[in-house]
C-alpha positions, -999 to 999 in steps of 0.1 A, spaced: 392 414 -705 424 430 -719 438 436 -684 432 399 -674 449 388 -706 478 411 -698 481 397 -663 479 361 -676 507 369 -701 529 383 -673 524 353 -651 533 330 -679 565 350 -685 574 346 -648 568 309 -648 588 305 -680 616 324 -664 617 298 -635 612 326 -609 603 301 -582 637 282 -585 656 315 -586 637 328 -555 644 296 -535 681 297 -544 683 333 -532 665 325 -500 691 297 -493 722 315 -504 714 350 -491 716 342 -454 749 324 -459 764 353 -477 751 379 -452 765 358 -423 799 354 -440 799 391 -448 792 401 -412 818 377 -398 844 384 -424 878 368 -420 884 333 -434 848 323 -439 841 353 -461 873 349 -481 864 312 -488 829 321 -499 840 349 -522 867 328 -538 843 299 -542 817 322 -559 844 337 -581 854 302 -592 817 294 -601 816 326 -621 847 317 -641 833 282 -647 800 296 -660 818 321 -681 839 294 -697 807 274 -704 790 304 -721 820 312 -743 825 275 -752 789 273 -764 788 307 -781 784 303 -818 790 340 -826 826 337 -814 852 323 -838 870 293 -823 904 310 -826 891 340 -808 876 322 -778 908 321 -758 907 359 -756 873 358 -741 884 331 -716 913 354 -705 889 384 -703 866 365 -681 894 354 -658 906 390 -654 872 404 -647 865 376 -621 898 381 -604 892 419 -602 858 413 -587 872 388 -561 901 411 -551 877 441 -548 853 421 -527 881 409 -504 897 444 -502 864 462 -494 857 439 -465 891 435 -450 910 467 -460 929 484 -432 923 520 -442 909 541 -413 893 565 -437 871 538 -452 868 516 -422 830 510 -423 833 473 -416 808 451 -435 784 481 -441 802 495 -470 802 463 -490 766 455 -480 756 490 -492 771 482 -526 755 447 -527 721 462 -519 724 486 -549 735 458 -572 708 434 -561 681 461 -564 693 470 -598 692 434 -611 658 426 -596 643 458 -609 656 453 -644 642 417 -643 607 425 -630 602 458 -648 614 442 -681 591 413 -678 561 433 -666 564 464 -689 582 448 -719 587 471 -749 616 476 -773 647 454 -769 682 469 -763 703 444 -783 680 416 -796 708 396 -812 730 397 -782 704 394 -754 668 390 -765 653 395 -730 669 428 -722 645 458 -727 648 495 -724 620 495 -698 641 471 -677 671 494 -681 652 525 -670 636 506 -641 670 494 -629 683 530 -631 655 544 -611 655 517 -584 693 517 -581 691 554 -571 662 548 -547 680 519 -530 711 540 -527 691 567 -509 674 543 -486 706 523 -477 728 554 -473 704 568 -447 696 536 -428 729 517 -431 759 538 -435 751 574 -426 788 580 -417 799 571 -452 790 605 -466 797 625 -434 802 662 -444 832 663 -420 849 636 -441 865 652 -472 870 618 -488 834 610 -483 823 642 -499 844 635 -530 828 601 -533 793 616 -530 801 643 -556 816 617 -580 785 594 -576 760 621 -584 781 635 -613 781 601 -629 743 598 -623 737 632 -638 758 626 -669 740 592 -674 706 609 -672 716 635 -697 727 609 -722 694 590 -718 675 622 -725 695 627 -757 686 593 -771 649 599 -762 644 576 -732 
């Protein structure tokens, strides 16, 4: 009886979160993004700039409606949002079209990064709703939980391992010194993050 109640509660959370609309949007936009990523060139640039513009618009809307930010301070957050969005746009364009031979992995490098980001976001969402538990910052984001954070951390590492072996094996080729430095840096960051989580009792 308790298990059926638990399942019913989880289903209600998913319906409340409008998961069907989110899934349909992803199914429509994902093929378009993957095609543009594979083709590159002008189509990809237009798509990234368009998505970046939407991000800036959404950020402006969030800041405008935020009651916790003083009106005189909002312009700082507007500028911060623009800077972050521009950095993301430039990075996405550079990683797909950069001329460096040392990092010339075509669309695979960026797709590898996207897979990790998507998996992290999806894992945090589903684990957070399914498991629940203590909130990280209830006043800032009431739906974010420590269980979702831990789920995101675990699945991000797993998705990295799968993608690196099936998609871009040459990225961490032992013969490539730059690739070895990237791999060591990645695992050093992951190791330090896990140690800090242990210190705070997660």
